[in-house]
N, C-alpha and C positions, 0 to 999 in steps of 0.2 A: 146877483148871487150873494144872498145874505144868509148867514147861519149864526148859530149861537156864539161861537168863539169870536166871530167878527164883530158882533154886537158888543160883547164884553170889551174887546180891544178898542172899540169906538168910545165907550165910556171911560176907559183908561186914558185914551188920548185927550178927551175933554177935560179930565182931571188934571193932566199935565199942563194943558194950555190955560185953564182957568186959575190954577194955583201957582203957575209959573215955577213948577218944580224943576230943580236943577238935576239933570240925570247924572248918575255916577258913570265911570268908565264901563262898569259891568252892565249897567242898564242900557248904555248906548250900544253895546254889542247886540243886545236883544233887539233893539229897534232897527239897527242896521241889518240884522239877519232877516227880519220880516220885510223890510223895504227891498232887499235884493233878491229874496226868494222868488218873486214872480218872474224875474229875468231868467233864472235857471230852469224852473219847471216850464216856463213858456217856451224856451228854446228846445227843451227835451220833448215836450208834447208836439211841437212843430216838426221836429226831426222824425219822430215815430210815426205820427199820423200822416204827415206829408209824404214820407217814403211809402207808406202803405197805400195811400191814394194813388201815388205815381205808378206803382207796380201792379195794382189790382184794377183800378178804374180804366175804362176805355171810352174816351170822348169822341172817337171817330164817328159814332152814330150822330153826334150833334155837329161836328165840324169835319166833313169829309175831306180827305187829302187829295193830292193830284192823282194818285193811282186809282182811288175809288172813282173819281170823276172820269178817268179814262175808261174804266170798266163799264161805267154806266153808259158812256157814249158808245162803246163797242156793242153793248147789248141793244141800245136803241138802233144802231145801224143794222145789226143782224135782224132785228124785228122788222125794220123797213124793207130789207132785202127779201125776207120771207113773204111779206105782204105783196111786194112787187112780183115775186115768182108765182104766188097764188093767183094774182090778177092776170098774169100772162098765160097761166094754164087755163084759166076760165075763158079767155078770148078764143074765138074759132080760128083755126089755122087753115090756110089755103091748102088744097091737095098738092102733094109733092109729085113732080114729074120725074121719071127715071132718067138718069144721064144717058147720053148717046153711047152706044157700044163702040169701044175702040177696036181697031183691027188687031187680030191676034198675030203677034210677031213670033216667028219661028226661029229657034236658035241656029246659029251658023254651024255648018258641018265642021267637025273637028278633024284635024290632020293626023292620021295615025302615026306618021313619022316625025311629028314635032316633039321637041324635048320638053318634058314637064318638070318645072322647078318646084321644090317644096314651099309651102306658105311661110312668109316671114313671121318670126315670133313676135308676140305682143311685148312691147317695151314700155317701161315707165318713163314718162317725160321728165319727172323729177330726178330719177336715179336710173339711168339706162343699164346699169350693171345687173339689175334684177328684172329680167324680162318676164318672169313668171308671176310677179307680184304687181299687178296694175295699180295705177294711181287712185282710182275710186276706193279700192279696198283699204289702202293706207289711210286715206282721208276718213273712212268710217271708223277705223281703229283709233285714230287720233281723236275723233269726236267722242268716243266712249270714255276717254280719260279726262274730259273737261269736267269741272266741278258742277254739281247739280245746283239749280237755283234755290235760294233760301225760301223756306216755306213762310207764307204770310199768315199771321193769326187772323181767324175770321172775326168780323166786326161783331161786337157784343150788342145785343138789343138795348134800346134806350131805357126800357123799364128796369132792366137789371142794373144799368149804370145809376139810375135814380135811387134804387134801393141801396146800392153801395155808398152813394153820397150821404144818404140819410144815416146809415149805420156808422160811417166814419165820423160824421158830425156829432152823433150821439156819444160815441166813444171819446172824442176829443173834449166834449163838454163835461162828461163824467170825470175824466182824468184831471181836467183843470179844476173842477169843483173839489175833488178829494185832495189834490195836492195843495191847493190854497187853504183848505181846512186844516191839513196837517201842519202847514206853516204857522197858522194862527195858534194852534195848540202848542207848538214848540215855543212860540214867543211868550205865551202865558206861563208855560213851565219855566222858561228862562227868568221871568219876573219873580216866580216863586223860589227859584234856586239861588237868588242873590245871597251874598255873604252878609250884607247888612239887613238883619231881620227887623230893625227899628225904622227902616225907611218908610215914608208915607206911601210911596208907590207900592211897596210890598204889601202893606196893610190894606190898601185900597183894592189891589188885585185879589187878595185872599177873601176880602169881604164880598166882592162882586161874584166871585166863583161860588161862595156859599149861598148867596141869595138867588142866583139865576141859573146855575148849572147843577142839574141833579147828579152828575157824575164828578162832583168836585173832589170826592175822596180819592179818585184815581190820580189827581195832581198831588194831593197831600201825602199819599203813600210813597211816592218816589221823590218827594222833596228832599233836597240836600240840606243837611244840618252840619254846622261847623263847630269844632271843639271850643273855640274862643272867639271873642269879638274881633281880634286882629286877624284871624283866619290862618289855618294851617294848611289849607288846601286838601284836607282829608275829611271824609264824612264821619261824624261822631255817632255813636249809637243813640237811637231815639229813646 
């Protein structure tokens, strides 16, 4: 990942190393900013694109979990059972013989003078105080109150997952490229905005920008100028 601002900074670094230039406290802040910026934008990019990959990509098509394996096994078992049933239906069956007829039993004659008792009411085994509400009906009503099983998201096809990986990788690369380019631009602008305009590092940075960067005027338009050599901390009119 090489761009124009990075090349200019490489030349500035070579100048500092070859001439053994002693950095001022203000110039050290510029160097520290550029050295620490990859940590910040690297963590930010990882958090953004990592969370997007976690919530959007579906890797179950590549790595099936235990539930998917169980479903596959159940489907295979069902297919095997269907094949066995079809094979059994295709086999010739022997003719069935009718069962022997059982003798018809006649009901015993009822005594007209016998006392007839009313049938006993149906009582619930769990709560005998409610004879008219049998146990199966209570169990059915209790089953209706049970929570429904959680819906499982269908497995995303593998080609959609591959496209998602490519898109997220491209987005992460683009964001890393532009954030690193922004950090290099800020570092060059920091070298231009130093208070000591007689510094060799300031002169070298300004010369390299004029020679190699066609947009050098953008740096010079927002360059900070100070009222005195001692520095008042305020920008003087150009």
